[in-house]
C-alpha positions as CSV (number, residue, x, y, z in Angstrom):
1,X,60.0,-51.2,-177.5
2,X,59.8,-50.8,-173.7
3,X,58.7,-47.3,-172.5
4,X,61.0,-45.2,-170.4
5,X,58.5,-45.4,-167.5
6,X,58.5,-49.1,-167.5
7,X,62.3,-49.3,-167.4
8,X,62.2,-47.3,-164.2
9,X,59.8,-49.7,-162.6
10,X,60.1,-53.3,-161.5
11,X,57.2,-55.6,-161.8
12,X,57.4,-58.4,-159.2
13,X,55.5,-61.6,-159.3
14,X,55.0,-62.4,-155.6
15,X,54.2,-66.0,-154.5
16,X,51.6,-66.2,-151.7
17,X,51.4,-69.1,-149.3
18,X,47.7,-68.8,-148.8
19,X,46.9,-68.6,-152.5
20,X,47.9,-70.9,-155.4
21,X,48.3,-67.9,-157.8
22,X,50.8,-65.1,-158.0
23,X,50.2,-61.3,-157.7
24,X,51.9,-58.5,-159.6
25,X,53.3,-55.6,-157.7
26,X,54.7,-52.6,-159.6
27,X,57.3,-50.5,-157.8
28,X,59.8,-47.8,-158.6
29,X,62.8,-49.7,-157.2
30,X,64.7,-50.6,-160.4
31,X,67.3,-47.8,-159.8
32,X,68.1,-49.6,-156.5
33,X,67.6,-53.3,-157.2
34,X,68.0,-55.7,-160.1
35,X,65.3,-58.5,-160.3
36,X,68.0,-61.2,-159.6
37,X,68.8,-59.6,-156.2
38,X,65.3,-60.3,-155.0
39,X,64.9,-64.0,-155.9
40,X,64.5,-66.1,-152.8
41,X,64.1,-63.0,-150.5
42,X,61.2,-62.6,-148.0
43,X,59.9,-59.0,-148.3
44,X,57.3,-57.2,-146.3
45,X,54.3,-56.4,-148.5
46,X,51.0,-54.6,-147.9
47,X,48.3,-56.6,-149.6
48,X,45.1,-55.2,-148.3
49,X,45.1,-52.3,-150.8
50,X,42.7,-52.2,-153.8
51,X,44.3,-53.1,-157.1
52,X,45.7,-50.1,-159.0
53,X,46.3,-49.9,-162.7
54,X,49.8,-48.7,-163.5
55,X,51.2,-48.5,-167.0
56,X,48.6,-51.0,-168.2
57,X,49.3,-53.6,-165.5
58,X,47.2,-54.1,-162.4
59,X,49.4,-53.6,-159.3
60,X,48.1,-55.6,-156.3
61,X,50.1,-54.4,-153.3
62,X,53.0,-52.3,-152.1
63,X,56.5,-53.2,-151.1
64,X,57.6,-51.6,-147.8
65,X,61.0,-49.8,-147.9
66,X,63.1,-47.3,-146.0
67,X,64.8,-44.3,-147.6
68,X,67.8,-42.4,-146.3
69,X,70.4,-40.0,-147.7
70,X,74.1,-40.8,-147.6
71,X,76.8,-38.6,-149.1
72,X,74.1,-36.6,-150.9
73,X,72.7,-39.7,-152.6
74,X,69.2,-41.1,-151.8
75,X,69.3,-44.8,-150.8
76,X,66.3,-47.1,-150.8
77,X,66.2,-50.3,-148.8
78,X,63.4,-52.8,-149.1
79,X,62.3,-54.2,-145.8
80,X,63.2,-57.9,-145.7
81,X,62.9,-60.5,-142.9
82,X,65.1,-63.4,-141.9
83,X,64.7,-66.4,-144.1
84,X,63.6,-68.4,-140.9
85,X,60.4,-66.4,-140.9
86,X,58.0,-68.2,-143.3
87,X,56.1,-66.3,-146.0
88,X,52.7,-65.4,-144.8
89,X,53.7,-64.9,-141.1
90,X,51.7,-62.2,-139.4
91,X,53.6,-59.0,-138.4
92,X,52.7,-57.2,-135.2
């Protein structure tokens, strides 16, 4: 049985250009995004944070997002970049 807290979270396996392995990032975006919507997208991720255990899984980063309110409802938008920008590009 999956816990209610885990249903509200989305665990993303992020592919890194500079590393052969993948990194797990837990985030509370499941109310706004389904996993299938993020496949092939290039997201902005903070990776220089220490790993943090969350619900028994080590989360190794943070997805950047913007939040706004529209018609009394909170909206969350992950920050994504154009697909022409390669993964691992530096942001300034």
